[in-house]
N, C-alpha and C positions, 0 to 999 in steps of 0.2 A: 305221783303219776304225771306223765307228760301228756300234752294235748293230743299226741298221736297214738297213745297207748291202745286205744280201741281198734286201731287200724292194723296192728301187728299181732302175730300169734304168740307174742310174749309181752310181758309188762315192760314198759319203758318209763324212765324217770328223767327229771331235769335237774340240773344244778345251774342256777343263774350266777353270772359273775361279770366283772368289769373293773376298770380302773376308776376310782372315784366313788361317788355315792350311788350312781345309777348303773345297774347292770346293762351291758351291751351285747353279751353273748350268753349262750347256754350250752352246756354239755348234755347231750342226750345219751343215756346209758341204761344198761340193764344189769341185774345181779343174777349170776348163774352159779349155783352152789355157793362156794366161798370166794368167788371172783367177781370183780366189777369189770364189765366189758363196755368200753366207750364206743358208741355207735357213730357219733358225729359231734363236731363242734360247729355251732351255727350262730350267725349274727341274728339278733332278735328281729331284724327287718326281713330276714329270709323266710320263704314259704315253709310250711310244715313238711316234714319228711313224709315220703310215701313209700309203700312197699316196692313200687317200681324202681325206686332209687337203688335197690339192692339186687334186683334181678338182672342177670347178665344173659343176653341173648347169644345163643350159639351161632357162629357164622356158618352159613350154608356153603358147602363145597360146590364149586362151579365145574 
């Protein structure tokens, strides 16, 4: 489970990776039926994902 999993309406998981011995990035993903859906690739120094990162505001017509 990823650290953001409680903030989303679906379970998220992490896969930590990097070049060398220390991981530098993480893949945030979810499993839906028999498919793996990658949500984001993040550097470990970046802030956690938020639900607002996925919401798109509709532009108002002037």
